[in-house]
VEXLUM-980857 format. One record per residue (C-alpha): residue in three letters; x, z negated, y negated; residue number from 1. Coordinates in Angstrom, 1 decimal. Example, Ala and Ser with C-alpha at 12.3 -4.5 7.8 and 13.67 -1.06 7.14 Angstrom:
% residues 2
res=ALA, c1=12.3, c3=-7.8, c2=4.5, n=1 $
res=SER, c1=13.7, c3=-7.1, c2=1.1, n=2 $
This chain:
% residues 389
res=MET, c1=0.0, c3=0.0, c2=0.0, n=1 $
res=ASP, c1=1.3, c3=0.9, c2=-3.5, n=2 $
res=THR, c1=1.8, c3=-2.3, c2=-5.5, n=3 $
res=THR, c1=-0.8, c3=-3.1, c2=-8.1, n=4 $
res=TYR, c1=-0.8, c3=-5.9, c2=-10.6, n=5 $
res=ILE, c1=-3.2, c3=-8.3, c2=-12.1, n=6 $
res=ALA, c1=-2.7, c3=-8.3, c2=-15.9, n=7 $
res=GLY, c1=-5.4, c3=-10.7, c2=-16.9, n=8 $
res=VAL, c1=-8.4, c3=-12.7, c2=-15.8, n=9 $
res=GLY, c1=-11.5, c3=-14.4, c2=-17.3, n=10 $
res=MET, c1=-14.5, c3=-16.4, c2=-16.2, n=11 $
res=THR, c1=-17.4, c3=-18.4, c2=-17.4, n=12 $
res=ARG, c1=-18.1, c3=-21.9, c2=-16.4, n=13 $
res=PHE, c1=-20.2, c3=-22.0, c2=-13.3, n=14 $
res=GLY, c1=-23.5, c3=-23.8, c2=-13.5, n=15 $
res=LYS, c1=-27.2, c3=-23.4, c2=-14.0, n=16 $
res=PHE, c1=-27.9, c3=-21.4, c2=-17.1, n=17 $
res=ARG, c1=-31.5, c3=-20.4, c2=-16.9, n=18 $
res=ASP, c1=-31.8, c3=-19.2, c2=-20.5, n=19 $
res=THR, c1=-28.5, c3=-17.1, c2=-20.4, n=20 $
res=PRO, c1=-28.9, c3=-13.5, c2=-19.4, n=21 $
res=LEU, c1=-26.7, c3=-12.0, c2=-16.7, n=22 $
res=SER, c1=-25.3, c3=-9.6, c2=-19.3, n=23 $
res=ASP, c1=-24.0, c3=-12.5, c2=-21.5, n=24 $
res=LEU, c1=-22.2, c3=-14.1, c2=-18.5, n=25 $
res=ALA, c1=-20.7, c3=-10.8, c2=-17.5, n=26 $
res=ASN, c1=-19.5, c3=-9.8, c2=-20.9, n=27 $
res=GLN, c1=-18.0, c3=-13.3, c2=-21.6, n=28 $
res=ALA, c1=-15.9, c3=-12.9, c2=-18.4, n=29 $
res=VAL, c1=-14.9, c3=-9.3, c2=-19.3, n=30 $
res=ASP, c1=-13.9, c3=-10.2, c2=-22.9, n=31 $
res=GLU, c1=-11.7, c3=-13.1, c2=-21.7, n=32 $
res=ALA, c1=-10.1, c3=-10.9, c2=-19.0, n=33 $
res=LEU, c1=-9.4, c3=-8.0, c2=-21.4, n=34 $
res=SER, c1=-7.9, c3=-10.4, c2=-24.0, n=35 $
res=ASP, c1=-5.8, c3=-12.1, c2=-21.4, n=36 $
res=ALA, c1=-4.5, c3=-8.7, c2=-20.3, n=37 $
res=GLY, c1=-4.0, c3=-7.3, c2=-23.8, n=38 $
res=VAL, c1=-6.1, c3=-4.3, c2=-22.8, n=39 $
res=ARG, c1=-8.8, c3=-2.6, c2=-24.8, n=40 $
res=GLY, c1=-12.2, c3=-1.6, c2=-23.3, n=41 $
res=GLU, c1=-11.5, c3=2.1, c2=-23.8, n=42 $
res=ASP, c1=-8.3, c3=1.8, c2=-21.7, n=43 $
res=VAL, c1=-10.3, c3=0.8, c2=-18.6, n=44 $
res=GLY, c1=-10.8, c3=3.8, c2=-16.3, n=45 $
res=PHE, c1=-12.9, c3=2.2, c2=-13.6, n=46 $
res=VAL, c1=-15.2, c3=-0.8, c2=-13.2, n=47 $
res=ALA, c1=-16.5, c3=-2.3, c2=-10.0, n=48 $
res=PHE, c1=-19.4, c3=-4.7, c2=-10.6, n=49 $
res=GLY, c1=-20.1, c3=-7.2, c2=-7.8, n=50 $
res=ASN, c1=-23.6, c3=-8.7, c2=-7.6, n=51 $
res=ALA, c1=-25.5, c3=-9.8, c2=-4.4, n=52 $
res=THR, c1=-28.8, c3=-11.3, c2=-5.3, n=53 $
res=SER, c1=-30.4, c3=-9.9, c2=-8.4, n=54 $
res=ALA, c1=-32.6, c3=-7.4, c2=-6.6, n=55 $
res=VAL, c1=-34.4, c3=-10.2, c2=-4.9, n=56 $
res=ILE, c1=-34.2, c3=-13.0, c2=-7.5, n=57 $
res=SER, c1=-34.9, c3=-11.0, c2=-10.7, n=58 $
res=GLY, c1=-36.2, c3=-7.7, c2=-9.2, n=59 $
res=GLN, c1=-33.5, c3=-5.7, c2=-10.9, n=60 $
res=ALA, c1=-31.8, c3=-3.4, c2=-8.5, n=61 $
res=MET, c1=-29.5, c3=-0.3, c2=-8.4, n=62 $
res=ILE, c1=-28.1, c3=-0.4, c2=-11.9, n=63 $
res=GLN, c1=-27.2, c3=-4.0, c2=-12.5, n=64 $
res=GLY, c1=-23.7, c3=-3.3, c2=-13.7, n=65 $
res=GLN, c1=-24.6, c3=-0.6, c2=-16.1, n=66 $
res=LEU, c1=-27.3, c3=-2.8, c2=-17.6, n=67 $
res=ALA, c1=-25.0, c3=-5.9, c2=-17.8, n=68 $
res=LEU, c1=-22.3, c3=-3.9, c2=-19.6, n=69 $
res=LEU, c1=-24.5, c3=-1.9, c2=-21.8, n=70 $
res=ASP, c1=-23.7, c3=-3.7, c2=-25.0, n=71 $
res=GLY, c1=-20.2, c3=-4.9, c2=-24.2, n=72 $
res=GLN, c1=-16.6, c3=-3.5, c2=-24.4, n=73 $
res=LEU, c1=-17.1, c3=-1.6, c2=-21.1, n=74 $
res=ALA, c1=-20.3, c3=0.2, c2=-22.0, n=75 $
res=GLY, c1=-20.1, c3=3.8, c2=-20.8, n=76 $
res=ALA, c1=-17.2, c3=3.2, c2=-18.5, n=77 $
res=ARG, c1=-17.0, c3=4.8, c2=-15.0, n=78 $
res=ALA, c1=-18.7, c3=2.0, c2=-13.0, n=79 $
res=VAL, c1=-20.1, c3=1.4, c2=-9.5, n=80 $
res=ASN, c1=-22.2, c3=-1.4, c2=-8.3, n=81 $
res=VAL, c1=-21.0, c3=-3.4, c2=-5.2, n=82 $
res=GLU, c1=-23.4, c3=-5.4, c2=-3.1, n=83 $
res=ASN, c1=-21.5, c3=-7.0, c2=-0.2, n=84 $
res=ALA, c1=-23.0, c3=-10.4, c2=0.3, n=85 $
res=CYS, c1=-20.8, c3=-13.3, c2=-0.8, n=86 $
res=ALA, c1=-17.8, c3=-11.0, c2=-0.7, n=87 $
res=SER, c1=-19.3, c3=-8.7, c2=-3.4, n=88 $
res=SER, c1=-16.6, c3=-9.3, c2=-6.1, n=89 $
res=SER, c1=-13.7, c3=-9.5, c2=-3.6, n=90 $
res=SER, c1=-15.0, c3=-6.1, c2=-2.4, n=91 $
res=ALA, c1=-15.1, c3=-5.0, c2=-6.0, n=92 $
res=LEU, c1=-11.5, c3=-6.0, c2=-6.4, n=93 $
res=HIS, c1=-10.6, c3=-3.9, c2=-3.4, n=94 $
res=LEU, c1=-12.2, c3=-0.9, c2=-5.0, n=95 $
res=ALA, c1=-10.4, c3=-1.6, c2=-8.3, n=96 $
res=MET, c1=-7.1, c3=-1.7, c2=-6.5, n=97 $
res=MET, c1=-7.9, c3=1.5, c2=-4.7, n=98 $
res=ALA, c1=-8.7, c3=3.3, c2=-8.0, n=99 $
res=VAL, c1=-5.4, c3=2.2, c2=-9.5, n=100 $
res=ALA, c1=-3.3, c3=2.8, c2=-6.4, n=101 $
res=SER, c1=-4.7, c3=6.2, c2=-5.9, n=102 $
res=GLY, c1=-3.7, c3=7.3, c2=-9.4, n=103 $
res=SER, c1=-7.4, c3=7.8, c2=-10.4, n=104 $
res=CYS, c1=-6.8, c3=5.4, c2=-13.3, n=105 $
res=ASP, c1=-4.2, c3=3.2, c2=-14.8, n=106 $
res=VAL, c1=-6.4, c3=0.2, c2=-15.5, n=107 $
res=ALA, c1=-9.5, c3=-1.0, c2=-13.6, n=108 $
res=VAL, c1=-11.7, c3=-4.1, c2=-13.8, n=109 $
res=ALA, c1=-13.3, c3=-6.0, c2=-10.9, n=110 $
res=LEU, c1=-16.2, c3=-8.1, c2=-12.1, n=111 $
res=GLY, c1=-18.5, c3=-10.4, c2=-10.3, n=112 $
res=ALA, c1=-21.7, c3=-11.8, c2=-12.0, n=113 $
res=GLU, c1=-24.6, c3=-13.6, c2=-10.5, n=114 $
res=LYS, c1=-27.6, c3=-15.5, c2=-11.8, n=115 $
res=MET, c1=-29.3, c3=-17.5, c2=-9.1, n=116 $
res=SER, c1=-31.2, c3=-20.1, c2=-11.0, n=117 $
res=HIS, c1=-34.8, c3=-19.3, c2=-11.4, n=118 $
res=PRO, c1=-38.1, c3=-21.2, c2=-12.1, n=119 $
res=GLU, c1=-39.1, c3=-20.4, c2=-8.5, n=120 $
res=LYS, c1=-36.2, c3=-22.1, c2=-6.6, n=121 $
res=SER, c1=-37.3, c3=-20.4, c2=-3.4, n=122 $
res=ARG, c1=-36.1, c3=-17.0, c2=-4.6, n=123 $
res=ALA, c1=-32.4, c3=-17.9, c2=-4.3, n=124 $
res=PHE, c1=-32.9, c3=-19.0, c2=-0.7, n=125 $
res=ASP, c1=-34.9, c3=-15.9, c2=0.0, n=126 $
res=ALA, c1=-32.1, c3=-13.8, c2=-1.3, n=127 $
res=LEU, c1=-29.5, c3=-15.6, c2=0.8, n=128 $
res=GLY, c1=-31.8, c3=-15.3, c2=3.8, n=129 $
res=ARG, c1=-31.5, c3=-11.5, c2=3.7, n=130 $
res=ALA, c1=-27.7, c3=-11.6, c2=4.3, n=131 $
res=ILE, c1=-28.4, c3=-11.6, c2=8.0, n=132 $
res=ASP, c1=-30.0, c3=-9.3, c2=10.5, n=133 $
res=ILE, c1=-33.6, c3=-10.2, c2=9.7, n=134 $
res=ASN, c1=-34.7, c3=-8.7, c2=13.1, n=135 $
res=ASP, c1=-32.5, c3=-11.0, c2=15.1, n=136 $
res=PRO, c1=-34.8, c3=-13.2, c2=17.4, n=137 $
res=ALA, c1=-32.9, c3=-16.3, c2=16.3, n=138 $
res=VAL, c1=-34.3, c3=-15.8, c2=12.8, n=139 $
res=ALA, c1=-37.9, c3=-16.1, c2=14.0, n=140 $
res=GLU, c1=-36.9, c3=-19.2, c2=16.0, n=141 $
res=SER, c1=-35.3, c3=-20.9, c2=13.1, n=142 $
res=PRO, c1=-37.5, c3=-23.6, c2=11.5, n=143 $
res=SER, c1=-36.7, c3=-22.3, c2=8.0, n=144 $
res=ARG, c1=-35.0, c3=-19.0, c2=7.1, n=145 $
res=ASN, c1=-33.9, c3=-20.7, c2=3.8, n=146 $
res=SER, c1=-31.5, c3=-23.0, c2=5.8, n=147 $
res=ILE, c1=-30.1, c3=-20.5, c2=8.3, n=148 $
res=PHE, c1=-26.6, c3=-20.5, c2=6.8, n=149 $
res=MET, c1=-26.4, c3=-24.2, c2=6.7, n=150 $
res=ASP, c1=-27.6, c3=-24.2, c2=10.3, n=151 $
res=LEU, c1=-24.7, c3=-21.8, c2=11.1, n=152 $
res=TYR, c1=-22.1, c3=-23.9, c2=9.2, n=153 $
res=ALA, c1=-23.3, c3=-27.1, c2=10.9, n=154 $
res=GLN, c1=-23.1, c3=-25.3, c2=14.3, n=155 $
res=GLU, c1=-19.5, c3=-24.3, c2=13.4, n=156 $
res=ALA, c1=-18.7, c3=-27.9, c2=12.4, n=157 $
res=ARG, c1=-20.0, c3=-29.3, c2=15.6, n=158 $
res=ARG, c1=-18.0, c3=-26.7, c2=17.6, n=159 $
res=TYR, c1=-14.8, c3=-27.5, c2=15.7, n=160 $
res=ALA, c1=-15.3, c3=-31.2, c2=16.2, n=161 $
res=ALA, c1=-15.8, c3=-30.8, c2=19.9, n=162 $
res=ASP, c1=-12.8, c3=-28.5, c2=20.3, n=163 $
res=THR, c1=-10.3, c3=-30.5, c2=18.2, n=164 $
res=GLY, c1=-11.5, c3=-34.1, c2=18.2, n=165 $
res=ALA, c1=-12.0, c3=-33.9, c2=14.4, n=166 $
res=PRO, c1=-14.2, c3=-36.9, c2=13.2, n=167 $
res=VAL, c1=-16.9, c3=-36.4, c2=10.6, n=168 $
res=GLU, c1=-14.7, c3=-38.4, c2=8.3, n=169 $
res=ALA, c1=-12.4, c3=-35.4, c2=8.1, n=170 $
res=PHE, c1=-15.2, c3=-33.2, c2=6.9, n=171 $
res=ALA, c1=-15.9, c3=-35.8, c2=4.2, n=172 $
res=GLN, c1=-12.3, c3=-36.1, c2=3.3, n=173 $
res=VAL, c1=-11.8, c3=-32.3, c2=2.7, n=174 $
res=ALA, c1=-15.0, c3=-32.4, c2=0.6, n=175 $
res=ALA, c1=-13.5, c3=-35.3, c2=-1.4, n=176 $
res=THR, c1=-10.4, c3=-33.2, c2=-2.0, n=177 $
res=VAL, c1=-12.3, c3=-30.3, c2=-3.5, n=178 $
res=HIS, c1=-14.5, c3=-32.5, c2=-5.6, n=179 $
res=LEU, c1=-11.3, c3=-34.0, c2=-7.0, n=180 $
res=HIS, c1=-10.0, c3=-30.5, c2=-7.8, n=181 $
res=GLY, c1=-13.3, c3=-29.6, c2=-9.4, n=182 $
res=SER, c1=-13.2, c3=-32.7, c2=-11.6, n=183 $
res=LEU, c1=-10.0, c3=-31.3, c2=-13.0, n=184 $
res=ASN, c1=-11.4, c3=-27.7, c2=-13.6, n=185 $
res=PRO, c1=-13.3, c3=-27.2, c2=-16.9, n=186 $
res=ASN, c1=-15.1, c3=-24.2, c2=-15.4, n=187 $
res=ALA, c1=-16.4, c3=-26.1, c2=-12.3, n=188 $
res=GLN, c1=-20.2, c3=-26.5, c2=-11.9, n=189 $
res=TYR, c1=-19.8, c3=-30.1, c2=-10.7, n=190 $
res=ARG, c1=-17.0, c3=-32.2, c2=-12.2, n=191 $
res=ASP, c1=-17.6, c3=-35.6, c2=-10.7, n=192 $
res=PRO, c1=-15.1, c3=-36.8, c2=-8.1, n=193 $
res=HIS, c1=-16.5, c3=-38.4, c2=-5.0, n=194 $
res=THR, c1=-15.0, c3=-40.6, c2=-2.3, n=195 $
res=ALA, c1=-15.3, c3=-39.7, c2=1.4, n=196 $
res=GLU, c1=-17.6, c3=-42.7, c2=1.7, n=197 $
res=GLU, c1=-19.9, c3=-41.4, c2=-1.0, n=198 $
res=ILE, c1=-20.0, c3=-38.0, c2=0.6, n=199 $
res=LEU, c1=-20.9, c3=-39.4, c2=4.0, n=200 $
res=GLN, c1=-23.7, c3=-41.5, c2=2.4, n=201 $
res=SER, c1=-25.2, c3=-38.5, c2=0.6, n=202 $
res=ARG, c1=-28.4, c3=-36.9, c2=2.0, n=203 $
res=THR, c1=-28.1, c3=-35.2, c2=5.4, n=204 $
res=ILE, c1=-28.7, c3=-31.4, c2=5.2, n=205 $
res=VAL, c1=-28.1, c3=-30.4, c2=8.8, n=206 $
res=ASP, c1=-26.1, c3=-32.8, c2=11.0, n=207 $
res=PRO, c1=-23.1, c3=-33.3, c2=10.4, n=208 $
res=LEU, c1=-23.4, c3=-31.8, c2=6.9, n=209 $
res=THR, c1=-24.4, c3=-33.9, c2=4.0, n=210 $
res=LEU, c1=-25.4, c3=-32.7, c2=0.5, n=211 $
res=LEU, c1=-21.9, c3=-33.3, c2=-1.0, n=212 $
res=MET, c1=-20.3, c3=-31.2, c2=1.8, n=213 $
res=CYS, c1=-22.4, c3=-28.1, c2=0.8, n=214 $
res=SER, c1=-22.1, c3=-25.5, c2=-1.9, n=215 $
res=PRO, c1=-24.8, c3=-25.3, c2=-4.6, n=216 $
res=ILE, c1=-26.9, c3=-22.6, c2=-6.2, n=217 $
res=GLY, c1=-25.6, c3=-21.5, c2=-9.5, n=218 $
res=ASP, c1=-24.8, c3=-18.8, c2=-12.1, n=219 $
res=GLY, c1=-21.6, c3=-17.4, c2=-13.5, n=220 $
res=ALA, c1=-19.2, c3=-14.5, c2=-13.8, n=221 $
res=ALA, c1=-15.5, c3=-13.8, c2=-13.3, n=222 $
res=ALA, c1=-13.4, c3=-10.7, c2=-14.1, n=223 $
res=VAL, c1=-10.0, c3=-9.4, c2=-13.0, n=224 $
res=VAL, c1=-8.0, c3=-6.6, c2=-14.7, n=225 $
res=VAL, c1=-5.9, c3=-4.5, c2=-12.3, n=226 $
res=THR, c1=-3.1, c3=-2.3, c2=-13.5, n=227 $
res=ARG, c1=-0.6, c3=0.2, c2=-12.1, n=228 $
res=ASP, c1=2.1, c3=-0.7, c2=-14.5, n=229 $
res=ARG, c1=4.0, c3=-3.9, c2=-14.0, n=230 $
res=PRO, c1=3.1, c3=-6.3, c2=-16.9, n=231 $
res=SER, c1=6.1, c3=-7.2, c2=-19.0, n=232 $
res=THR, c1=5.3, c3=-11.0, c2=-19.0, n=233 $
res=ALA, c1=5.0, c3=-13.1, c2=-15.9, n=234 $
res=PRO, c1=3.9, c3=-10.3, c2=-13.6, n=235 $
res=ILE, c1=1.5, c3=-11.1, c2=-10.7, n=236 $
res=ALA, c1=1.4, c3=-8.5, c2=-7.9, n=237 $
res=ILE, c1=-1.2, c3=-7.9, c2=-5.3, n=238 $
res=THR, c1=1.1, c3=-7.5, c2=-2.3, n=239 $
res=GLY, c1=-1.5, c3=-7.4, c2=0.4, n=240 $
res=ALA, c1=-5.2, c3=-6.9, c2=0.7, n=241 $
res=ALA, c1=-7.6, c3=-6.3, c2=3.5, n=242 $
res=LEU, c1=-11.4, c3=-5.8, c2=3.8, n=243 $
res=ARG, c1=-13.0, c3=-5.8, c2=7.2, n=244 $
res=SER, c1=-16.6, c3=-5.8, c2=8.6, n=245 $
res=GLY, c1=-17.7, c3=-8.0, c2=11.5, n=246 $
res=ARG, c1=-18.0, c3=-6.7, c2=15.1, n=247 $
res=ARG, c1=-20.7, c3=-7.9, c2=17.3, n=248 $
res=ARG, c1=-20.1, c3=-11.5, c2=18.5, n=249 $
res=GLU, c1=-16.4, c3=-11.7, c2=17.5, n=250 $
res=GLY, c1=-16.8, c3=-15.0, c2=15.6, n=251 $
res=GLY, c1=-13.8, c3=-16.2, c2=13.7, n=252 $
res=GLN, c1=-11.7, c3=-13.3, c2=15.0, n=253 $
res=LEU, c1=-13.0, c3=-11.4, c2=12.0, n=254 $
res=VAL, c1=-11.1, c3=-13.8, c2=9.7, n=255 $
res=THR, c1=-8.0, c3=-13.7, c2=11.8, n=256 $
res=ARG, c1=-7.7, c3=-9.9, c2=12.0, n=257 $
res=THR, c1=-8.5, c3=-9.5, c2=8.3, n=258 $
res=ALA, c1=-5.8, c3=-12.1, c2=7.4, n=259 $
res=GLN, c1=-3.3, c3=-10.5, c2=9.7, n=260 $
res=ALA, c1=-3.8, c3=-7.1, c2=8.1, n=261 $
res=ALA, c1=-3.3, c3=-8.4, c2=4.6, n=262 $
res=LEU, c1=-0.3, c3=-10.5, c2=5.5, n=263 $
res=GLU, c1=1.3, c3=-7.6, c2=7.4, n=264 $
res=GLN, c1=1.0, c3=-5.5, c2=4.2, n=265 $
res=ALA, c1=2.6, c3=-8.3, c2=2.2, n=266 $
res=GLY, c1=5.3, c3=-8.9, c2=4.8, n=267 $
res=ARG, c1=4.3, c3=-12.6, c2=4.8, n=268 $
res=ARG, c1=2.9, c3=-15.3, c2=7.1, n=269 $
res=ALA, c1=-0.1, c3=-17.4, c2=6.1, n=270 $
res=SER, c1=2.2, c3=-20.5, c2=6.1, n=271 $
res=ASP, c1=4.2, c3=-18.9, c2=3.3, n=272 $
res=ALA, c1=1.3, c3=-19.4, c2=0.8, n=273 $
res=ASP, c1=1.9, c3=-22.1, c2=-1.8, n=274 $
res=VAL, c1=-1.8, c3=-22.3, c2=-2.7, n=275 $
res=ILE, c1=-4.9, c3=-21.0, c2=-0.9, n=276 $
res=GLU, c1=-8.5, c3=-20.4, c2=-1.9, n=277 $
res=LEU, c1=-10.9, c3=-20.3, c2=1.0, n=278 $
res=HIS, c1=-14.7, c3=-19.6, c2=1.4, n=279 $
res=ASP, c1=-15.8, c3=-23.2, c2=2.0, n=280 $
res=ALA, c1=-19.6, c3=-22.8, c2=1.7, n=281 $
res=ALA, c1=-19.6, c3=-26.1, c2=3.7, n=282 $
res=SER, c1=-16.6, c3=-28.3, c2=3.8, n=283 $
res=PRO, c1=-15.8, c3=-28.0, c2=7.5, n=284 $
res=ALA, c1=-15.4, c3=-24.3, c2=7.0, n=285 $
res=ALA, c1=-12.2, c3=-24.9, c2=5.1, n=286 $
res=LEU, c1=-10.6, c3=-26.5, c2=8.1, n=287 $
res=VAL, c1=-11.8, c3=-23.8, c2=10.5, n=288 $
res=ILE, c1=-10.6, c3=-21.0, c2=8.2, n=289 $
res=LEU, c1=-7.2, c3=-22.6, c2=7.6, n=290 $
res=GLU, c1=-6.6, c3=-22.3, c2=11.4, n=291 $
res=GLU, c1=-8.2, c3=-18.8, c2=11.7, n=292 $
res=ILE, c1=-5.9, c3=-17.3, c2=9.1, n=293 $
res=GLY, c1=-2.9, c3=-18.9, c2=10.8, n=294 $
res=ALA, c1=-1.8, c3=-21.3, c2=8.0, n=295 $
res=VAL, c1=-1.7, c3=-24.2, c2=10.5, n=296 $
res=GLY, c1=-2.1, c3=-24.6, c2=14.3, n=297 $
res=HIS, c1=-5.3, c3=-25.2, c2=16.2, n=298 $
res=GLY, c1=-6.6, c3=-28.7, c2=15.6, n=299 $
res=GLU, c1=-4.1, c3=-29.4, c2=12.8, n=300 $
res=ALA, c1=-6.2, c3=-28.8, c2=9.7, n=301 $
res=TRP, c1=-8.4, c3=-31.8, c2=9.9, n=302 $
res=LYS, c1=-5.3, c3=-34.1, c2=10.3, n=303 $
res=LEU, c1=-3.8, c3=-32.6, c2=7.1, n=304 $
res=ALA, c1=-7.2, c3=-33.3, c2=5.3, n=305 $
res=MET, c1=-7.1, c3=-37.0, c2=6.5, n=306 $
res=GLU, c1=-3.5, c3=-37.3, c2=5.2, n=307 $
res=ASN, c1=-4.5, c3=-35.9, c2=1.8, n=308 $
res=GLU, c1=-2.1, c3=-33.0, c2=2.3, n=309 $
res=LEU, c1=-4.7, c3=-30.4, c2=1.2, n=310 $
res=ARG, c1=-4.7, c3=-31.8, c2=-2.4, n=311 $
res=TYR, c1=-3.1, c3=-29.9, c2=-5.2, n=312 $
res=ASP, c1=-0.1, c3=-32.2, c2=-4.9, n=313 $
res=GLY, c1=0.0, c3=-32.1, c2=-1.1, n=314 $
res=ARG, c1=1.9, c3=-30.0, c2=1.4, n=315 $
res=LEU, c1=-0.8, c3=-27.3, c2=1.7, n=316 $
res=PRO, c1=-2.9, c3=-27.1, c2=-1.5, n=317 $
res=VAL, c1=-6.4, c3=-25.7, c2=-0.7, n=318 $
res=ASN, c1=-9.2, c3=-24.8, c2=-3.1, n=319 $
res=THR, c1=-7.6, c3=-26.2, c2=-6.2, n=320 $
res=SER, c1=-10.5, c3=-24.6, c2=-8.2, n=321 $
res=GLY, c1=-12.9, c3=-27.0, c2=-6.5, n=322 $
res=GLY, c1=-13.9, c3=-24.4, c2=-4.0, n=323 $
res=LEU, c1=-17.5, c3=-23.3, c2=-3.5, n=324 $
res=ILE, c1=-18.6, c3=-26.9, c2=-3.2, n=325 $
res=SER, c1=-17.5, c3=-28.1, c2=-6.6, n=326 $
res=ARG, c1=-16.5, c3=-25.1, c2=-8.7, n=327 $
res=GLY, c1=-19.8, c3=-23.5, c2=-7.5, n=328 $
res=HIS, c1=-21.0, c3=-20.5, c2=-5.6, n=329 $
res=PRO, c1=-22.9, c3=-17.9, c2=-7.7, n=330 $
res=VAL, c1=-22.3, c3=-15.6, c2=-4.7, n=331 $
res=GLY, c1=-21.5, c3=-12.3, c2=-6.4, n=332 $
res=ALA, c1=-18.8, c3=-14.0, c2=-8.6, n=333 $
res=THR, c1=-17.2, c3=-16.1, c2=-6.0, n=334 $
res=GLY, c1=-14.5, c3=-13.8, c2=-4.8, n=335 $
res=ALA, c1=-13.3, c3=-12.9, c2=-8.3, n=336 $
res=ALA, c1=-13.3, c3=-16.6, c2=-9.2, n=337 $
res=GLN, c1=-10.9, c3=-17.3, c2=-6.4, n=338 $
res=ILE, c1=-8.5, c3=-14.7, c2=-7.8, n=339 $
res=VAL, c1=-8.9, c3=-16.2, c2=-11.3, n=340 $
res=GLU, c1=-7.8, c3=-19.6, c2=-9.9, n=341 $
res=LEU, c1=-4.8, c3=-18.2, c2=-8.0, n=342 $
res=PHE, c1=-3.7, c3=-16.0, c2=-10.9, n=343 $
res=ASP, c1=-3.8, c3=-19.1, c2=-13.2, n=344 $
res=GLN, c1=-1.9, c3=-21.2, c2=-10.6, n=345 $
res=LEU, c1=0.8, c3=-18.6, c2=-10.3, n=346 $
res=ARG, c1=1.0, c3=-18.4, c2=-14.1, n=347 $
res=GLY, c1=1.3, c3=-22.2, c2=-14.2, n=348 $
res=ARG, c1=-1.7, c3=-22.7, c2=-16.5, n=349 $
res=THR, c1=-4.1, c3=-24.9, c2=-14.5, n=350 $
res=GLY, c1=-3.3, c3=-28.2, c2=-16.2, n=351 $
res=ASP, c1=-3.8, c3=-31.4, c2=-14.2, n=352 $
res=ARG, c1=-4.4, c3=-29.6, c2=-10.9, n=353 $
res=GLN, c1=-1.3, c3=-27.3, c2=-11.1, n=354 $
res=VAL, c1=0.5, c3=-26.8, c2=-7.9, n=355 $
res=ALA, c1=4.2, c3=-27.2, c2=-8.5, n=356 $
res=ASP, c1=6.3, c3=-24.0, c2=-8.4, n=357 $
res=ALA, c1=3.7, c3=-21.8, c2=-6.9, n=358 $
res=HIS, c1=4.9, c3=-18.3, c2=-6.1, n=359 $
res=ILE, c1=2.6, c3=-17.0, c2=-3.3, n=360 $
res=ALA, c1=-1.1, c3=-17.3, c2=-3.1, n=361 $
res=LEU, c1=-3.8, c3=-16.3, c2=-0.5, n=362 $
res=ALA, c1=-7.5, c3=-15.8, c2=-1.1, n=363 $
res=GLN, c1=-10.1, c3=-15.5, c2=1.7, n=364 $
res=ASN, c1=-13.7, c3=-14.7, c2=1.0, n=365 $
res=ALA, c1=-16.5, c3=-13.8, c2=3.4, n=366 $
res=GLY, c1=-20.2, c3=-13.2, c2=3.4, n=367 $
res=GLY, c1=-23.3, c3=-12.6, c2=5.5, n=368 $
res=ALA, c1=-23.7, c3=-12.7, c2=9.2, n=369 $
res=VAL, c1=-24.1, c3=-9.8, c2=11.6, n=370 $
res=THR, c1=-24.7, c3=-11.9, c2=14.7, n=371 $
res=LEU, c1=-26.0, c3=-15.5, c2=14.8, n=372 $
res=ASP, c1=-25.1, c3=-16.7, c2=18.3, n=373 $
res=ASP, c1=-22.5, c3=-19.5, c2=18.6, n=374 $
res=PRO, c1=-20.0, c3=-18.7, c2=17.1, n=375 $
res=TYR, c1=-21.7, c3=-16.6, c2=14.5, n=376 $
res=THR, c1=-19.9, c3=-13.6, c2=13.0, n=377 $
res=ALA, c1=-19.7, c3=-12.9, c2=9.3, n=378 $
res=ALA, c1=-20.7, c3=-9.5, c2=8.0, n=379 $
res=VAL, c1=-17.6, c3=-9.1, c2=5.8, n=380 $
res=CYS, c1=-14.3, c3=-10.7, c2=5.1, n=381 $
res=ALA, c1=-11.7, c3=-10.1, c2=2.4, n=382 $
res=VAL, c1=-8.2, c3=-11.5, c2=2.3, n=383 $
res=THR, c1=-5.9, c3=-10.9, c2=-0.7, n=384 $
res=ILE, c1=-2.2, c3=-11.9, c2=-1.2, n=385 $
res=LEU, c1=-0.8, c3=-12.5, c2=-4.7, n=386 $
res=GLU, c1=2.8, c3=-13.1, c2=-5.6, n=387 $
res=ARG, c1=4.7, c3=-14.0, c2=-8.7, n=388 $
res=VAL, c1=7.4, c3=-11.3, c2=-9.0, n=389 $
């Protein structure tokens, strides 16, 4: 893969902004990213706009990106809309990289924007419930389609505990770690730290998951400027990137083979990463994914969590943004927000949650489910490797 660079990033705070239009969120992120990169809107040759739920929640489909950007700096740009479940904006980043690497343009923007808060709260759950095969018999058997993903995450957590001996306290501890990180991130949706004990005592969602182990519904946007030319100041290169779809009943092997493809491009191992952002829609997923990408051995992730080694100041910093649980999970913006965090970490500008001397970063983002049997298989996975060069 030809080397591409990230020249700048921007994002809104994540939260519930019922009175703020999607266009305002999107253009705030774009304006910040372009300013950060020192790029003008007219210099951008391609825009990939990631959004997953607006067709269901607001009813607006097909031209979300064009409408969101209509009155901003990127109005009239060559743009495509990307809907790829929770990996929509990491998929958008993949397209932006391809546009630049192919020579189609010198500068591209990957943007993810989502507005999930709505007076009818059921609409967000209805939208998320469509990121599966709705004809799967397991859907009809589920007591509530609204909770199908939490059912899957709980199933995964129980399997991991049975296979590795991980106690429920480990799931609470990794959640406490990301809540700590979120408390240090001004863009996080939830900024209150919580102890493992508080997390265990919060309301049960699906055993063994409690409320404070689960990602929330929210709104927000994040943008990434990708360039062909190496920035003159503190260049951050995309040295590896892979996007893969799930095969029938392959379970976590989807994450493993996607990570292997990206790491092979970069000439790296997962254990080389100084900081990692993972798709922790529920806290046990962070432990499972750490092992699936090969950062640690089987059954080792939960032990690191219990030893506080997944903190920003630990041996293997994970989800220093606060992850999906604390930073928030407006699904179409999540993948781009991971890249924002890692870019800022590599640039050394994350303040009190800064990882010391970070040079290599890894992002893993996934979405949807093509098969629901245990273990379930996600529909899509993206892994991206960034390096300070």
